[in-house]
C-alpha positions, 0 to 999 in steps of 0.5 A: 500500500505504501508503494501505491501512495508514494508517487502521489505523495511525491507529486504533492510534495513537489507542488508544495515546494514550488508553491513555497518558492513562488510565495518566497519570490513574490515577497522578495519582489514586493520588497524590491519594487513594491506591491504597487510597481508595474507588471513590467517592473515586477517581471524584471525584478523577478527575473533578476532575483531568480537569476541571483538565486540560481547563481547562488545555488549553482555556486553552492553545488559546485563548492559541494562537489569540490569539497567532497574530493579527498587527497587522492581521487580516481579519474576514470580509474587512474589515481590522481593526487592533490597538487595546488589549491586555487579559486576560479570563477566559472561562468553561467547563464546567471553570472559568475560562480566563484569556487575554491578548488584543487588541481590534481596530478596523476600519481607516478607521472613526473610534472604531468598535466594538471586536471580539475576533478570538479570540472570533470565531475560537473561537466564544466565546458571551457570554464562554462556551465553546461547550459551556458556552454551549449548557448555559446555553441549555438550562438557561435553557429548562428552568428557573431558573439555580439548578437549572442551577448545581446540576446542573453542580456535581453533575456535578463541573463548575466553572460560573461564579457564578450571577449570571454564569450568569443574565447569560449566559443572558439575553444568549443568549436576547436574541440568540435572540429577535433572530435567530429570524426568520432562523433558523426558516426554516432549521430548518424546511427540515431538518424532515420531516412524519411519514410516518403524518401525515394531518392537521394542527391549529393553535391559539392561546391565552393565559395569564397571566404575572406582570410586574414594573412600576415604580411611577409617581413619587408613587404607592404599590405595589398590594401592601404590603411586609412590615415588616422586623424587621432593618435593610436590609443592601443598598440598598432595591430600587425599588418595583414592582407585580406585574401579570398580563399575558396571553402568547400561545401558538400550536401546530401538530400533525401527527396520524395517522389516529386523531387522535393527535399525532405532532409539535408545534411550539410558539411563545410571545409576551409580552403586549406583542408582536404576536400576528399575528407569532406566528400568522405563524410557525405559518403558516410551519410549516403551509406547510412541511408542506403543501409536503411533504404537500399532502393533509394535512387542516387544522383549527383547534381552540381555545377559544371566545375570539373574538379568537383565532378572528379571528386564526387565521381571517384567517391561514388564509383568506389561505393559498393552500395551504389551499383548505378547512379544519375548525374546532372548539371544544375538546370539553372546553369543550363538555362543561363547558357541557353538564355545567353545564346538566345540573346546573341542570335535572337533580338526579339525578347518575346521570341526568346522567352517562347523558345526558352519555354519550349526548350524547358518543356522538352528537357523535362519530358525527353532525354534526347531534347538536349541533343536537338538543342545542341544541334540547333546551336551548332547550326547557329555557329555554322551560319555565323561561320558562313556569314564570316561573322567572327564576333558572333562566332567568338561569342558562341564558341564557348557555349558550343563547347560547353554543350558539346562536352556536357550534353550527357549531364543534361538529361533531366527527364530521367531524373524527374521519373526517378524522383530526383531534382533537376537543380542543385539548390541544396548545395548552392543554398548551403554555400549561402546559408552555411558560409555566406550567412555566417562567414562573409558578414561586413568586416569579417575576416578569418584565421584558419583555426577560427574558420575551422571552429565556426564551420564545424558548428555552423554546418552541424547546426544547419544540418539540424544535428547540433543537439545530438552532436552536443550530447556527445561533445559535452561528454568529452568534458566529463569523467568518472571521479571517485575518492580513492581509498 
């Protein structure tokens, strides 16, 4: 009978505790702003008071953990001994937590690295509590830390200084980069292919990122620094060049029978990184999807850059789970070319529009349409040659060559029949959403380590993976800590 009544009793007790807490908060708000204060004033006071109450509780909890640790502790089964006492301020959403604690060194290792059992047991991430650390990682993935700081302040939180936010964010991103190869397989195992998926498309592309590079000794920067009308108040910064380097973006998208995207996973890599490594991560997603749904149709859709095609074809050709695959150049790029050709040979805008519409209809329904279009283009080139119109020939020649070399990648009817898209919007969009929207804001420029850190978190966030990724990443900051006998 006691067992039957324990749960209701526990619930009632919790309700009573929450009621007592609410009444205590009301009295505290009354004492701070008065019963006659406006609702806005009372809300602000309540948030400030709960912030401080939470901060004190967290500080006491950390101190309690630190005080439990004896002269010797076992960390993941290894013996450590107290080394040095100190007091550190940890950061939380509610303010700083000042905690005296000991550092420890592993027994038997002379001058070995020091560890802090308190941080390992509590899951402290780069001196931030777990909740603040996740908020920083999310903010760093979404935009500059200035915006994150503003968001937290507007929510009546007490974040650390912006420089601390920046430093912590970069450290978390760097750790994420280091651990991504081990975490991503675990994240994939928890993901399911959408039930309505009938096809999957892959794509690889590049886009520029402004990189900050040191100026070699004795050389002048590429750009001129504006003269200041006032003297420097701080040390003059080192001279740098800002050079645009091409970063990589890879995507994998599952589609329904109409070719509509259901789920897209996005990857990004800096220019100095190995593009083949990025492609291998995309292929790992493909293998995971095909193991769940072997009947998925597979296609590569991207622009016409030969180096991108070489990487993707090589990877997919060596994948035993993909006996056959489709490949096509993004339809938008094809239409750009066709429009340019029509502007060269047809002065009437109405006729051009009608012709392009007919071509698009044919391309959607017949894979031989592109070869008829190519013949039409050859005829226009031959006509220009017979007329000795060298200027028109020169203008048409690159288009003729483009369609001669790539016509086999413009058979879109078979894509539509197999539930694949005819455009590489997922990959082109990733260039803008993953890199353009985060790394190319006004005044931004990047160093390699900082770019790697933010690209890892940004791509994970844009793939809707950050919560699952974080569950594994934050575990890297934890360990089993027990007092040694």
